[in-house]
C-alpha positions in Angstrom: -61.0 -36.7 135.0 -57.2 -37.1 134.8 -55.2 -33.9 134.2 -53.7 -35.2 131.0 -57.2 -35.9 129.4 -59.1 -33.1 127.7 -62.9 -32.8 128.0 -63.1 -33.4 124.2 -61.3 -36.7 124.5 -63.2 -37.7 127.7 -66.5 -37.2 125.8 -65.5 -39.6 123.0 -64.1 -42.1 125.6 -67.5 -42.4 127.3 -69.1 -43.4 124.0 -66.2 -45.8 123.2 -66.6 -47.6 126.6 -70.3 -47.9 126.2 -69.8 -49.5 122.7 -67.1 -51.9 123.9 -69.3 -53.2 126.7 -71.9 -54.0 124.0 -69.6 -55.9 121.7 -67.4 -57.6 124.3 -69.9 -58.9 126.8 -68.4 -59.3 130.3 -65.2 -57.5 129.4 -63.0 -55.5 131.7 -62.2 -52.0 130.6 -58.7 -50.7 131.2 -57.6 -47.1 130.4 -54.2 -45.9 129.4 -52.4 -49.3 129.6 -48.7 -49.6 129.3 -46.8 -52.8 128.9 -43.3 -54.1 129.7 -42.0 -53.9 126.1 -44.9 -52.4 124.2 -43.9 -49.0 122.7 -47.3 -47.3 122.7 -49.8 -46.6 125.4 -53.3 -47.9 124.5 -56.1 -45.5 125.2 -58.8 -48.1 126.0 -58.5 -51.9 126.2 -61.5 -54.2 126.5 -60.4 -57.6 127.9 -62.7 -60.5 127.5 -62.2 -64.1 128.5 -60.6 -65.0 125.2 -60.6 -61.7 123.2 -59.0 -58.3 123.5 -60.0 -55.1 121.7 -58.0 -51.9 121.6 -59.1 -48.4 120.8 -57.1 -45.3 120.0 -59.1 -42.0 120.5 -58.5 -38.9 118.5 -60.5 -35.9 119.5 -60.9 -32.6 117.6 -57.8 -31.3 119.4 -55.6 -34.1 118.3 -53.5 -34.9 115.2 -53.3 -38.1 113.2 -49.5 -38.2 112.5 -48.9 -41.0 115.1 -52.0 -43.0 114.3 -50.5 -45.4 111.7 -47.8 -46.5 114.1 -50.3 -46.8 117.0 -52.6 -49.0 114.9 -49.7 -51.2 113.8 -48.6 -51.6 117.4 -52.1 -52.4 118.6 -52.7 -54.9 115.8 -49.6 -56.8 116.9 -51.0 -57.5 120.4 -54.8 -57.6 120.2 -57.6 -59.3 118.2 -59.5 -56.1 117.2 -58.4 -52.5 116.7 -60.6 -49.5 116.6 -59.8 -45.8 115.8 -62.4 -43.6 117.4 -62.1 -40.3 115.4 -63.8 -37.0 115.7 -65.7 -36.3 112.5 -63.3 -33.5 111.5 -60.9 -36.2 110.4 -63.3 -37.8 107.9 -62.5 -37.3 104.2 -65.2 -35.9 101.9 -65.9 -38.1 98.9 -66.7 -36.5 95.6 -67.1 -32.8 94.9 -67.9 -31.0 98.1 -68.6 -34.4 99.7 -71.5 -35.2 97.4 -71.0 -38.9 98.1 -70.5 -38.6 101.8 -67.4 -39.3 103.8 -64.7 -42.0 104.3 -62.1 -42.7 106.9 -58.7 -40.8 106.6 -55.8 -42.7 105.1 -54.0 -42.7 108.5 -56.7 -45.0 109.9 -55.9 -47.9 107.6 -55.8 -51.2 109.5 -58.3 -50.1 112.1 -62.1 -50.2 112.3 -63.2 -46.5 112.3 -65.8 -45.2 114.8 -66.7 -41.7 113.8 -67.8 -39.3 116.6 -70.4 -38.0 117.2 -72.5 -41.0 116.1 -75.0 -39.7 113.5 -76.4 -40.6 110.1 -73.9 -39.8 107.3 -73.6 -40.7 103.6 -70.6 -42.7 102.5 -68.5 -45.2 104.3 -70.7 -47.4 106.6 -68.3 -47.2 109.6 -68.6 -43.4 109.5 -72.3 -43.5 109.9 -74.4 -43.8 113.1 -73.9 -47.5 113.7 -70.5 -48.4 115.1 -69.6 -51.8 113.7 -67.1 -54.6 114.5 -66.3 -55.8 111.1 -65.3 -59.3 112.0 -68.4 -59.8 114.2 -67.9 -61.2 117.7 -69.8 -64.4 117.0 -67.1 -65.7 114.6 -65.0 -68.7 115.4 -62.5 -68.3 118.2 -59.0 -67.1 117.3 -55.8 -66.9 119.2 -54.2 -63.5 120.1 -51.2 -62.5 118.0 -47.9 -64.0 119.0 -46.6 -60.7 120.3 -49.6 -60.3 122.7 -47.4 -61.5 125.5 -45.7 -58.0 125.2 -48.8 -56.7 127.0 -47.7 -58.4 130.2 -45.2 -57.3 132.8 -42.0 -59.4 133.5 -43.4 -60.6 136.8 -46.7 -61.6 135.2 -44.8 -63.6 132.5 -42.6 -65.2 135.2 -45.7 -66.2 137.1 -47.2 -68.0 134.1 -43.9 -69.7 133.3 -43.6 -70.8 137.0 -47.0 -72.5 136.7 -45.6 -74.6 133.8 -42.8 -75.9 136.1 -40.1 -73.9 134.4 -36.9 -73.6 136.6 -34.8 -70.4 137.2 -37.8 -68.0 136.9 -36.3 -65.2 139.0 -33.4 -64.7 136.6 -35.5 -64.7 133.4 -35.8 -61.7 131.2 -39.1 -60.8 129.5 -38.1 -62.5 126.3 -36.9 -65.7 128.1 -40.1 -66.1 130.0 -42.2 -65.4 126.9 -40.2 -68.0 124.9 -40.8 -70.7 127.6 -44.6 -69.8 127.5 -44.7 -70.1 123.7 -42.9 -73.5 123.8 -45.0 -75.1 126.5 -48.5 -73.7 125.7 -51.0 -73.7 122.8 -52.3 -70.6 121.3 -55.6 -71.1 123.1 -53.9 -71.5 126.4 -51.7 -68.4 125.9 -54.8 -66.4 124.9 -56.6 -67.4 128.1 -53.6 -66.8 130.2 -53.0 -63.3 128.9 -56.7 -62.4 129.3 -56.9 -63.8 132.8 -53.7 -61.9 133.8 -55.1 -58.6 132.5 -58.5 -59.1 134.1 -56.8 -59.5 137.5 -54.1 -56.8 137.1 -54.2 -54.0 139.6 -54.6 -50.9 137.4 -54.8 -47.2 138.2 -57.8 -46.6 136.0 -60.0 -49.6 135.2 -63.0 -51.7 136.1 -62.6 -53.6 139.3 -60.4 -56.7 139.2 -62.3 -59.7 137.8 -62.0 -63.1 139.4 -60.8 -65.8 137.1 -62.5 -69.1 137.1 -60.4 -72.0 138.1 
């Protein structure tokens, strides 16, 4: 286990990865991913062929003060955002929690997974079953426009090069991204981002996944 990761966080992370593999079949799991111009490190990323899910983990030893900004940032670059929270962060509903529990206000914008998984009264996503609210079987949708920020400059330049764009070596991140947005459809960009992340050499991740031609 990496030195920066507590045993409390690692325990939740194991459960998170297991659930991600269930709802994103064939995904590649990447831990602690940083990006060229993305201001927050994502705890766990699940990269499918055309879908990306991000998870922020908060163990019993953590605080929620940064969670709203982390959720906002993840929503700008992925399809689905989850907050895996220790049960201590759940909010009692009613007098002494007579109506069960609900997610904390700081988790707005994310699908909450409460840990440990157990039967609870109240908000459905704080109970034993961890849900993906939008359901994976829904119609395909493009990644958000800012999802290109997940990629490194060299990765963006490689994609732009395949489009026949000239002057690649001198391009900044934003210039390369602009060419990609101009020449490619949302579907093509989504597939390109996913394919790039599935083959990126990462410090802590599933093995590199080959991308079909």
